[in-house]
N, CA, C and O of each residue as an XYZ file, in Angstrom:
776
protein
N      82.599     -6.530    -49.804
C      81.499     -6.093    -50.606
C      82.043     -5.195    -51.721
O      82.934     -4.373    -51.513
N      81.477     -5.385    -52.895
C      81.958     -4.596    -54.021
C      81.370     -3.207    -53.992
O      80.365     -2.963    -53.325
N      81.986     -2.306    -54.708
C      81.532     -0.916    -54.710
C      80.191     -0.775    -55.419
O      79.402      0.092    -55.044
N      79.899     -1.598    -56.434
C      78.619     -1.540    -57.140
C      77.490     -1.955    -56.188
O      76.427     -1.335    -56.162
N      77.736     -2.998    -55.420
C      76.721     -3.437    -54.453
C      76.510     -2.373    -53.373
O      75.393     -2.120    -52.920
N      77.619     -1.770    -52.986
C      77.520     -0.749    -51.950
C      76.726      0.447    -52.465
O      75.927      1.011    -51.717
N      76.918      0.842    -53.695
C      76.178      1.949    -54.262
C      74.692      1.618    -54.384
O      73.835      2.461    -54.117
N      74.399      0.398    -54.786
C      73.003     -0.028    -54.948
C      72.295      0.007    -53.589
O      71.166      0.490    -53.509
N      72.921     -0.488    -52.528
C      72.303     -0.496    -51.191
C      72.111      0.931    -50.719
O      71.081      1.260    -50.131
N      73.105      1.792    -50.975
C      72.992      3.187    -50.555
C      71.863      3.869    -51.308
O      71.123      4.660    -50.722
N      71.716      3.578    -52.599
C      70.643      4.170    -53.398
C      69.282      3.713    -52.886
O      68.347      4.508    -52.789
N      69.178      2.447    -52.564
C      67.890      1.915    -52.048
C      67.542      2.567    -50.710
O      66.397      2.955    -50.478
N      68.546      2.683    -49.830
C      68.288      3.291    -48.513
C      67.921      4.766    -48.647
O      67.017      5.240    -47.959
N      68.614      5.502    -49.530
C      68.291      6.914    -49.733
C      66.908      7.048    -50.338
O      66.166      7.949    -49.947
N      66.529      6.188    -51.279
C      65.190      6.234    -51.891
C      64.103      5.928    -50.868
O      63.064      6.587    -50.840
N      64.349      4.918    -50.023
C      63.361      4.579    -48.990
C      63.211      5.735    -48.008
O      62.101      6.049    -47.580
N      64.336      6.375    -47.646
C      64.258      7.517    -46.726
C      63.482      8.664    -47.319
O      62.676      9.286    -46.627
N      63.712      8.972    -48.630
C      62.988     10.062    -49.292
C      61.506      9.734    -49.376
O      60.667     10.614    -49.182
N      61.169      8.459    -49.667
C      59.757      8.058    -49.740
C      59.080      8.238    -48.376
O      57.959      8.741    -48.301
N      59.757      7.832    -47.304
C      59.190      7.990    -45.961
C      59.009      9.469    -45.602
O      57.991      9.859    -45.031
N      60.014     10.286    -45.946
C      59.891     11.714    -45.664
C      58.740     12.338    -46.444
O      58.067     13.236    -45.938
N      58.508     11.876    -47.660
C      57.378     12.390    -48.449
C      56.038     12.018    -47.824
O      55.126     12.842    -47.759
N      55.925     10.778    -47.367
C      54.664     10.337    -46.735
C      54.416     11.132    -45.447
O      53.291     11.554    -45.176
N      55.485     11.333    -44.652
C      55.336     12.116    -43.407
C      54.942     13.560    -43.718
O      54.158     14.166    -42.987
N      55.498     14.117    -44.821
C      55.155     15.492    -45.207
C      53.689     15.581    -45.603
O      53.017     16.553    -45.259
N      53.170     14.563    -46.335
C      51.752     14.553    -46.701
C      50.854     14.465    -45.466
O      49.842     15.161    -45.375
N      51.233     13.601    -44.514
C      50.426     13.467    -43.297
C      50.453     14.749    -42.462
O      49.451     15.119    -41.849
N      51.602     15.420    -42.442
C      51.707     16.651    -41.652
C      50.951     17.796    -42.305
O      50.436     18.668    -41.605
N      50.872     17.814    -43.624
C      50.194     18.923    -44.300
C      48.675     18.803    -44.173
O      47.998     19.821    -44.034
N      48.128     17.603    -44.216
C      46.671     17.412    -44.115
C      46.401     16.274    -43.123
O      46.194     15.132    -43.532
N      46.403     16.584    -41.820
C      46.178     15.511    -40.845
C      44.726     15.006    -40.926
O      43.812     15.799    -41.155
N      44.514     13.726    -40.744
C      43.131     13.207    -40.794
C      42.324     13.744    -39.603
O      42.825     13.831    -38.482
N      41.099     14.090    -39.870
C      40.234     14.625    -38.817
C      39.062     13.674    -38.605
O      38.442     13.191    -39.553
N      38.787     13.427    -37.353
C      37.637     12.593    -37.005
C      36.445     13.519    -36.802
O      36.417     14.331    -35.877
N      35.472     13.379    -37.679
C      34.331     14.276    -37.600
C      33.290     13.665    -36.652
O      32.812     12.548    -36.853
N      32.963     14.430    -35.624
C      31.972     13.979    -34.648
C      30.826     14.963    -34.600
O      31.016     16.177    -34.681
N      29.643     14.419    -34.469
C      28.479     15.277    -34.301
C      28.314     15.627    -32.821
O      29.032     15.112    -31.963
N      27.371     16.498    -32.545
C      27.114     16.868    -31.159
C      26.507     15.679    -30.419
O      25.641     14.982    -30.947
N      26.969     15.458    -29.194
C      26.437     14.363    -28.378
C      25.025     14.715    -27.925
O      24.736     15.878    -27.642
N      24.146     13.718    -27.854
C      22.783     14.012    -27.390
C      22.819     14.380    -25.902
O      23.684     13.891    -25.175
N      21.916     15.213    -25.445
C      21.923     15.607    -24.027
C      21.569     14.426    -23.139
O      20.732     13.597    -23.497
N      22.207     14.354    -21.983
C      21.944     13.267    -21.034
C      20.619     13.500    -20.334
O      19.801     12.588    -20.216
N      20.411     14.720    -19.871
C      19.120     15.079    -19.301
C      18.857     16.549    -19.589
O      19.776     17.337    -19.815
N      17.603     16.885    -19.575
C      17.203     18.245    -19.904
C      16.630     18.869    -18.637
O      15.789     18.269    -17.967
N      17.081     20.057    -18.316
C      16.580     20.774    -17.142
C      15.790     21.968    -17.630
O      16.278     22.766    -18.430
N      14.574     22.085    -17.146
C      13.748     23.217    -17.510
C      13.608     24.102    -16.278
O      13.166     23.639    -15.227
N      13.968     25.329    -16.399
C      13.898     26.269    -15.282
C      12.535     26.951    -15.332
O      12.184     27.620    -16.304
N      11.781     26.761    -14.250
C      10.447     27.338    -14.159
C      10.503     28.455    -13.126
O      11.014     28.242    -12.027
N      10.006     29.608    -13.440
C      10.052     30.687    -12.444
C       9.166     30.343    -11.254
O       8.065     29.817    -11.416
N       9.658     30.645    -10.064
C       8.931     30.356     -8.832
C       8.135     31.588     -8.437
O       8.693     32.665     -8.228
N       6.843     31.417     -8.341
C       5.972     32.537     -7.999
C       5.407     32.262     -6.612
O       4.816     31.210     -6.371
N       5.590     33.204     -5.712
C       5.049     33.045     -4.364
C       3.541     33.244     -4.390
O       3.041     34.162     -5.041
N       2.814     32.379     -3.676
C       1.359     32.582     -3.627
C       1.040     33.824     -2.797
O       1.837     34.214     -1.944
N      -0.082     34.433     -3.029
C      -0.427     35.626     -2.248
C      -0.625     35.263     -0.781
O      -1.111     34.176     -0.471
N      -0.260     36.142      0.097
C      -0.396     35.899      1.532
C      -1.859     35.973      1.921
O      -2.600     36.853      1.482
N      -2.251     35.031      2.751
C      -3.631     35.003      3.231
C      -3.697     35.851      4.487
O      -2.925     35.647      5.424
N      -4.591     36.775      4.506
C      -4.731     37.642      5.667
C      -5.749     37.054      6.624
O      -6.719     36.416      6.215
N      -5.509     37.278      7.891
C      -6.419     36.749      8.911
C      -7.764     37.452      8.827
O      -7.872     38.615      8.441
N      -8.773     36.700      9.203
C     -10.123     37.247      9.214
C     -10.177     38.372     10.246
O      -9.661     38.198     11.350
N     -10.775     39.510      9.933
C     -10.755     40.616     10.896
C     -11.476     40.289     12.196
O     -11.112     40.814     13.249
N     -12.506     39.419     12.141
C     -13.215     39.082     13.377
C     -12.322     38.277     14.312
O     -12.363     38.484     15.525
N     -11.512     37.359     13.772
C     -10.646     36.528     14.604
C      -9.491     37.322     15.181
O      -9.032     37.021     16.282
N      -9.015     38.319     14.475
C      -7.891     39.089     14.979
C      -8.290     39.970     16.149
O      -7.442     40.325     16.967
N      -9.558     40.330     16.246
C      -9.998     41.176     17.356
C     -10.260     40.360     18.614
O     -10.322     40.938     19.699
N     -10.416     39.038     18.519
C     -10.689     38.197     19.682
C      -9.407     37.944     20.461
O      -8.321     38.000     19.884
N      -9.506     37.668     21.754
C      -8.319     37.264     22.513
C      -7.900     35.858     22.108
O      -8.705     35.091     21.581
N      -6.637     35.522     22.357
C      -6.136     34.209     21.987
C      -6.798     33.137     22.834
O      -6.929     33.290     24.049
N      -7.212     32.061     22.197
C      -7.833     30.933     22.875
C      -7.203     29.667     22.329
O      -6.602     29.665     21.255
N      -7.350     28.600     23.080
C      -6.843     27.336     22.563
C      -7.685     26.926     21.371
O      -8.820     27.378     21.217
N      -7.133     26.076     20.534
C      -7.800     25.711     19.291
C      -9.107     24.977     19.539
O     -10.054     25.129     18.768
N      -9.175     24.181     20.607
C     -10.406     23.433     20.875
C     -11.528     24.341     21.342
O     -12.705     24.022     21.170
N     -11.171     25.455     21.926
C     -12.198     26.340     22.446
C     -12.843     27.180     21.350
O     -13.936     27.711     21.550
N     -12.199     27.309     20.209
C     -12.775     28.123     19.135
C     -13.893     27.333     18.482
O     -13.703     26.192     18.062
N     -15.037     27.943     18.404
C     -16.186     27.308     17.765
C     -16.719     28.247     16.690
O     -16.587     29.468     16.774
N     -17.306     27.655     15.714
C     -17.885     28.450     14.639
C     -19.166     29.089     15.157
O     -19.998     28.431     15.781
N     -19.304     30.349     14.893
C     -20.510     31.058     15.321
C     -21.627     30.746     14.344
O     -21.730     31.350     13.276
N     -22.452     29.804     14.724
C     -23.583     29.438     13.876
C     -24.824     29.372     14.748
O     -24.768     28.961     15.907
N     -25.902     29.767     14.194
C     -27.175     29.611     14.884
C     -27.926     28.499     14.188
O     -27.946     28.424     12.960
N     -28.536     27.647     14.965
C     -29.244     26.515     14.394
C     -30.686     26.528     14.869
O     -31.003     27.071     15.928
N     -31.537     25.932     14.084
C     -32.944     25.843     14.450
C     -33.262     24.507     15.102
O     -34.394     24.290     15.535
N     -32.263     23.587     15.183
C     -32.491     22.271     15.761
C     -32.241     22.362     17.258
O     -31.221     22.897     17.694
N     -33.170     21.839     18.036
C     -33.029     21.850     19.493
C     -32.035     20.766     19.897
O     -31.976     19.725     19.242
N     -31.246     20.979     20.966
C     -30.303     19.960     21.403
C     -31.024     18.751     21.977
O     -32.113     18.870     22.538
N     -30.402     17.587     21.828
C     -30.968     16.344     22.332
C     -30.610     16.216     23.803
O     -29.432     16.217     24.160
N     -31.613     16.106     24.649
C     -31.391     15.980     26.090
C     -31.878     14.604     26.498
O     -33.043     14.266     26.287
N     -30.985     13.802     27.086
C     -31.366     12.468     27.553
C     -31.563     12.531     29.068
O     -30.940     13.356     29.736
N     -32.416     11.673     29.614
C     -32.650     11.735     31.062
C     -31.446     11.270     31.877
O     -31.280     11.703     33.018
N     -30.602     10.401     31.323
C     -29.446      9.898     32.070
C     -28.146     10.430     31.494
O     -27.138      9.724     31.470
N     -28.167     11.640     31.042
C     -26.959     12.217     30.450
C     -25.920     12.450     31.536
O     -26.272     12.858     32.643
N     -24.615     12.195     31.236
C     -23.589     12.442     32.249
C     -23.464     13.929     32.516
O     -23.739     14.762     31.654
N     -23.045     14.236     33.720
C     -22.890     15.635     34.103
C     -21.730     16.239     33.323
O     -20.814     15.530     32.903
N     -21.777     17.539     33.136
C     -20.733     18.219     32.384
C     -19.434     18.262     33.154
O     -19.393     17.948     34.344
N     -18.361     18.654     32.465
C     -17.053     18.731     33.103
C     -17.002     19.844     34.134
O     -16.147     19.824     35.020
N     -17.914     20.828     34.035
C     -17.918     21.930     34.988
C     -18.516     21.518     36.330
O     -18.289     22.186     37.339
N     -19.273     20.434     36.353
C     -19.920     19.993     37.582
C     -18.900     19.285     38.467
O     -18.393     18.238     38.063
N     -18.566     19.807     39.675
C     -17.560     19.164     40.514
C     -18.021     17.851     41.109
O     -17.187     17.033     41.498
N     -19.314     17.625     41.193
C     -19.789     16.368     41.791
C     -19.573     15.188     40.864
O     -19.543     14.048     41.329
N     -19.420     15.423     39.559
C     -19.235     14.316     38.627
C     -17.857     13.677     38.782
O     -17.706     12.494     38.476
N     -16.862     14.402     39.236
C     -15.521     13.855     39.400
C     -15.438     12.950     40.627
O     -14.561     12.088     40.687
N     -16.323     13.121     41.602
C     -16.260     12.338     42.830
C     -17.000     11.015     42.724
O     -16.666     10.065     43.432
N     -17.993     10.936     41.859
C     -18.810      9.731     41.780
C     -18.205      8.750     40.776
O     -17.810      9.156     39.683
N     -18.127      7.443     41.137
C     -17.652      6.468     40.159
C     -18.716      6.223     39.111
O     -19.901      6.474     39.331
N     -18.271      5.727     37.963
C     -19.241      5.444     36.914
C     -20.064      4.230     37.325
O     -19.525      3.273     37.882
N     -21.356      4.264     37.057
C     -22.200      3.137     37.473
C     -21.911      1.899     36.632
O     -21.577      2.007     35.452
N     -22.041      0.722     37.242
C     -21.838     -0.538     36.527
C     -22.984     -0.734     35.558
O     -24.127     -0.429     35.899
N     -22.717     -1.234     34.361
C     -23.793     -1.420     33.391
C     -24.755     -2.507     33.871
O     -24.350     -3.522     34.437
N     -26.030     -2.258     33.627
C     -27.057     -3.188     34.090
C     -27.226     -4.362     33.142
O     -27.719     -5.412     33.555
N     -26.835     -4.217     31.893
C     -27.030     -5.314     30.939
C     -25.883     -6.323     31.029
O     -25.132     -6.288     32.003
N     -25.724     -7.184     30.094
C     -24.720     -8.248     30.139
C     -23.377     -7.857     29.570
O     -22.647     -8.725     29.092
N     -23.022     -6.588     29.601
C     -21.753     -6.173     29.008
C     -20.560     -6.670     29.822
O     -19.479     -6.857     29.263
N     -20.727     -6.888     31.131
C     -19.625     -7.421     31.935
C     -19.335     -8.856     31.510
O     -18.176     -9.250     31.379
N     -20.385     -9.626     31.299
C     -20.195    -11.011     30.842
C     -19.592    -11.031     29.443
O     -18.753    -11.878     29.136
N     -20.018    -10.102     28.599
C     -19.460    -10.021     27.253
C     -17.986     -9.653     27.306
O     -17.183    -10.214     26.560
N     -17.618     -8.716     28.177
C     -16.230     -8.307     28.316
C     -15.372     -9.487     28.767
O     -14.279     -9.697     28.241
N     -15.865    -10.263     29.743
C     -15.112    -11.430     30.225
C     -14.958    -12.465     29.125
O     -13.891    -13.058     28.972
N     -16.023    -12.686     28.354
C     -15.962    -13.669     27.278
C     -14.958    -13.253     26.204
O     -14.204    -14.085     25.698
N     -14.949    -11.973     25.861
C     -14.020    -11.503     24.846
C     -12.577    -11.551     25.332
O     -11.677    -11.890     24.565
N     -12.349    -11.213     26.600
C     -10.980    -11.218     27.124
C     -10.422    -12.628     27.218
O      -9.214    -12.819     27.080
N     -11.272    -13.618     27.450
C     -10.781    -14.991     27.568
C     -10.774    -15.724     26.230
O     -10.303    -16.860     26.165
N     -11.280    -15.115     25.166
C     -11.311    -15.777     23.862
C     -10.059    -15.420     23.065
O      -9.133    -14.793     23.580
N     -10.051    -15.828     21.811
C      -8.924    -15.520     20.938
C      -8.779    -14.030     20.662
O      -7.685    -13.555     20.357
N      -9.875    -13.296     20.769
C      -9.801    -11.854     20.555
C      -8.976    -11.204     21.651
O      -8.138    -10.346     21.371
N      -9.202    -11.600     22.885
C      -8.430    -11.052     23.995
C      -6.990    -11.525     23.960
O      -6.077    -10.760     24.272
N      -6.777    -12.777     23.584
C      -5.418    -13.316     23.525
C      -4.605    -12.671     22.404
O      -3.375    -12.697     22.438
N      -5.282    -12.094     21.414
C      -4.562    -11.427     20.330
C      -3.942    -10.119     20.802
O      -3.025     -9.608     20.158
N      -4.420     -9.570     21.905
C      -3.891     -8.319     22.463
C      -3.426     -8.570     23.892
O      -4.107     -8.138     24.822
N      -2.306     -9.246     24.112
C      -1.906     -9.595     25.476
C      -1.495     -8.389     26.318
O      -1.473     -8.477     27.545
N      -1.172     -7.279     25.687
C      -0.779     -6.096     26.458
C      -1.961     -5.528     27.239
O      -1.765     -4.852     28.249
N      -3.175     -5.791     26.788
C      -4.360     -5.254     27.447
C      -4.872     -6.167     28.554
O      -5.815     -5.804     29.258
N      -4.274     -7.342     28.723
C      -4.760     -8.323     29.691
C      -3.982     -8.245     30.992
O      -2.859     -7.743     31.048
N      -4.620     -8.761     32.039
C      -3.951     -8.891     33.336
C      -2.970    -10.059     33.249
O      -3.106    -10.896     32.356
N      -1.977    -10.141     34.157
C      -1.008    -11.242     34.092
C      -1.650    -12.622     34.160
O      -1.213    -13.533     33.457
N      -2.674    -12.797     34.987
C      -3.333    -14.112     35.082
C      -4.026    -14.460     33.767
O      -3.975    -15.605     33.317
N      -4.672    -13.469     33.151
C      -5.335    -13.725     31.862
C      -4.313    -14.012     30.771
O      -4.559    -14.837     29.891
N      -3.168    -13.338     30.822
C      -2.103    -13.596     29.858
C      -1.592    -15.028     29.988
O      -1.366    -15.702     28.983
N      -1.410    -15.496     31.233
C      -0.945    -16.860     31.464
C      -1.965    -17.878     30.955
O      -1.589    -18.904     30.387
N      -3.248    -17.598     31.155
C      -4.299    -18.501     30.650
C      -4.258    -18.575     29.131
O      -4.443    -19.647     28.554
N      -4.013    -17.426     28.474
C      -3.912    -17.428     27.009
C      -2.717    -18.258     26.540
O      -2.822    -18.988     25.554
N      -1.588    -18.155     27.234
C      -0.411    -18.948     26.866
C      -0.668    -20.429     27.041
O      -0.237    -21.232     26.213
N      -1.365    -20.810     28.106
C      -1.682    -22.232     28.321
C      -2.599    -22.754     27.226
O      -2.418    -23.874     26.750
N      -3.583    -21.954     26.820
C      -4.463    -22.373     25.718
C      -3.665    -22.558     24.434
O      -3.868    -23.531     23.707
N      -2.761    -21.630     24.154
C      -1.953    -21.711     22.945
C      -1.061    -22.943     22.969
O      -0.915    -23.618     21.950
N      -0.460    -23.248     24.123
C       0.405    -24.435     24.225
C      -0.395    -25.713     24.060
O       0.061    -26.650     23.404
N      -1.593    -25.764     24.651
C      -2.428    -26.957     24.516
C      -2.848    -27.157     23.066
O      -2.875    -28.287     22.577
N      -3.172    -26.079     22.383
C      -3.571    -26.174     20.978
C      -2.389    -26.610     20.116
O      -2.553    -27.433     19.216
N      -1.211    -26.071     20.380
C      -0.038    -26.408     19.584
C       0.380    -27.851     19.806
O       0.913    -28.479     18.891
N       0.156    -28.393     20.992
C       0.542    -29.778     21.285
C      -0.328    -30.769     20.519
O       0.154    -31.821     20.096
N      -1.605    -30.440     20.338
C      -2.534    -31.372     19.699
C      -2.541    -31.284     18.176
O      -3.010    -32.214     17.520
N      -2.045    -30.213     17.603
C      -2.103    -30.064     16.152
C      -0.885    -30.704     15.492
O       0.161    -30.880     16.117
N      -1.044    -31.042     14.231
C       0.067    -31.635     13.488
C       0.931    -30.531     12.892
O       0.498    -29.387     12.752
N       2.169    -30.899     12.542
C       3.108    -29.932     11.990
C       2.709    -29.579     10.563
O       2.415    -30.461      9.757
N       2.699    -28.293     10.257
C       2.401    -27.816      8.909
C       3.717    -27.364      8.297
O       4.308    -26.390      8.764
N       4.191    -28.053      7.259
C       5.478    -27.660      6.672
C       5.356    -26.288      6.008
O       4.285    -25.917      5.527
N       6.453    -25.543      5.987
C       6.398    -24.214      5.358
C       6.229    -24.336      3.855
O       6.746    -25.279      3.256
N       5.522    -23.412      3.233
C       5.290    -23.492      1.784
C       6.500    -22.986      1.000
O       6.480    -21.883      0.454
N       7.552    -23.804      0.950
C       8.762    -23.448      0.219
C       8.997    -24.455     -0.903
O       8.486    -25.574     -0.861
N       9.757    -24.056     -1.885
C      10.104    -24.942     -2.996
C      11.018    -26.059     -2.485
O      11.737    -25.886     -1.501
N      10.977    -27.214     -3.172
C      11.755    -28.376     -2.717
C      13.258    -28.119     -2.765
O      13.986    -28.550     -1.871
N      13.729    -27.425     -3.793
C      15.166    -27.156     -3.863
C      15.613    -26.215     -2.756
O      16.737    -26.317     -2.265
N      14.743    -25.307     -2.365
C      15.090    -24.404     -1.261
C      15.114    -25.171      0.066
O      16.002    -24.957      0.891
N      14.140    -26.061      0.269
C      14.138    -26.885      1.482
C      15.372    -27.782      1.520
O      15.970    -27.972      2.579
N      15.755    -28.337      0.363
C      16.941    -29.178      0.297
C      18.189    -28.368      0.655
O      19.083    -28.862      1.342
N      18.240    -27.115      0.181
C      19.368    -26.245      0.525
C      19.443    -25.981      2.018
O      20.530    -25.957      2.595
N      18.271    -25.781      2.655
C      18.264    -25.588      4.103
C      18.740    -26.844      4.828
O      19.503    -26.765      5.790
N      18.273    -28.025      4.346
C      18.692    -29.283      4.980
C      20.205    -29.483      4.841
O      20.861    -29.926      5.784
N      20.762    -29.157      3.663
C      22.209    -29.289      3.472
C      22.968    -28.341      4.396
O      24.018    -28.696      4.933
N      22.438    -27.150      4.577
C      23.104    -26.190      5.465
C      23.073    -26.684      6.902
O      24.061    -26.545      7.624
N      21.944    -27.262      7.331
C      21.851    -27.796      8.692
C      22.826    -28.950      8.867
O      23.476    -29.052      9.908
N      22.943    -29.834      7.854
C      23.871    -30.956      7.943
C      25.315    -30.457      8.010
O      26.120    -30.997      8.769
N      25.647    -29.437      7.228
C      27.006    -28.890      7.263
C      27.307    -28.251      8.616
O      28.424    -28.365      9.121
N      26.326    -27.584      9.201
C      26.534    -26.992     10.521
C      26.725    -28.073     11.578
O      27.528    -27.912     12.497
N      25.995    -29.165     11.450
C      26.153    -30.278     12.403
C      27.540    -30.905     12.263
O      28.180    -31.232     13.262
N      28.004    -31.073     11.020
C      29.348    -31.606     10.808
C      30.399    -30.678     11.409
O      31.367    -31.145     12.008
N      30.216    -29.369     11.254
C      31.163    -28.416     11.808
C      31.144    -28.446     13.336
O      32.188    -28.301     13.973
N      29.962    -28.634     13.926
C      29.869    -28.720     15.388
C      30.613    -29.947     15.906
O      31.314    -29.883     16.917
N      30.453    -31.053     15.207
C      31.166    -32.272     15.612
C      32.666    -32.097     15.431
O      33.444    -32.559     16.266
N      33.089    -31.435     14.348
C      34.510    -31.200     14.119
C      35.112    -30.335     15.227
O      36.216    -30.608     15.697
N      34.398    -29.306     15.637
C      34.916    -28.451     16.704
C      35.040    -29.217     18.017
O      35.934    -28.948     18.820
N      34.143    -30.164     18.228
C      34.174    -30.911     19.480
C      35.258    -31.991     19.468
O      35.905    -32.218     20.491
N      35.470    -32.664     18.322
C      36.391    -33.810     18.280
C      37.686    -33.533     17.538
O      38.627    -34.317     17.658
N      37.775    -32.450     16.776
C      38.942    -32.116     15.954
C      39.254    -33.190     14.907
O      40.415    -33.396     14.553
N      38.227    -33.865     14.420
C      38.375    -34.848     13.334
C      37.536    -34.350     12.167
O      36.359    -34.029     12.335
N      38.143    -34.285     10.981
C      37.423    -33.810      9.812
C      36.251    -34.734      9.512
O      36.329    -35.930      9.795
N      35.160    -34.208      8.944
C      33.979    -35.031      8.695
C      34.253    -36.242      7.811
O      33.720    -37.315      8.092
N      35.044    -36.126      6.775
C      35.329    -37.282      5.925
C      36.229    -38.303      6.604
O      36.155    -39.492      6.291
N      37.072    -37.867      7.522
C      37.994    -38.766      8.222
C      37.249    -39.689      9.180
O      37.686    -40.817      9.410
N      36.152    -39.239      9.733
C      35.398    -40.051     10.687
C      34.897    -41.327     10.020
O      35.025    -42.417     10.578
N      34.320    -41.188      8.812
C      33.819    -42.361      8.101
C      34.962    -43.274      7.680
O      34.819    -44.497      7.701
N      36.107    -42.685      7.296
C      37.259    -43.507      6.908
C      37.796    -44.288      8.097
O      38.183    -45.448      7.958
N      37.822    -43.654      9.269
C      38.294    -44.368     10.476
C      37.340    -45.502     10.856
O      37.786    -46.565     11.287
N      36.040    -45.284     10.700
C      35.070    -46.353     11.007
C      35.235    -47.506     10.037
O      35.160    -48.667     10.440
N      35.460    -47.204      8.745
C      35.605    -48.261      7.753
C      36.912    -49.048      7.972
O      36.985    -50.239      7.669
N      37.936    -48.366      8.502
C      39.224    -49.047      8.721
C      39.171    -49.977      9.908
O      39.986    -50.897      9.972
N      38.278    -49.802     10.842
C      38.219    -50.668     12.035
C      37.633    -51.974     11.727
O      37.509    -52.819     12.613
């Protein structure tokens, strides 16, 4: 290489280096800044002072009474209406003779009504309330009804029913595979080869 060419290459390299150093000096003196505004709040929390409600004081009349169960406390009211007294009213709980006597059987047709309801669909809807024999009678009625009625398909879309049928077919193929150890596609190929 000649000395003139060598000087020219050196001059170009020195000029390029000075140009790069100048650009770096400009960038270092005034670095670019990304100006961002404040981000919007994600959620706002409002602090509300908590004020305790005033304490309710007990009524002075109730505080002077002895403690009683809640059912025994009655409102002190006087009424002008006379109590209703029926001739066949049951004896009060304080009467010891009422605990010894059984309740009288109803004279009207309520026993027949009770039997009719227990043996109908109303009674069968509540099998826990029935005797074992009545429960068995309800099951026999249900089986007889189910035997005579036609099948009602479930109200599903056709594509969903098709998906269920495909799943059942795949399960059947898998059951046969587990029993025979022959892949489902191989079975048809073996039949065609015979």
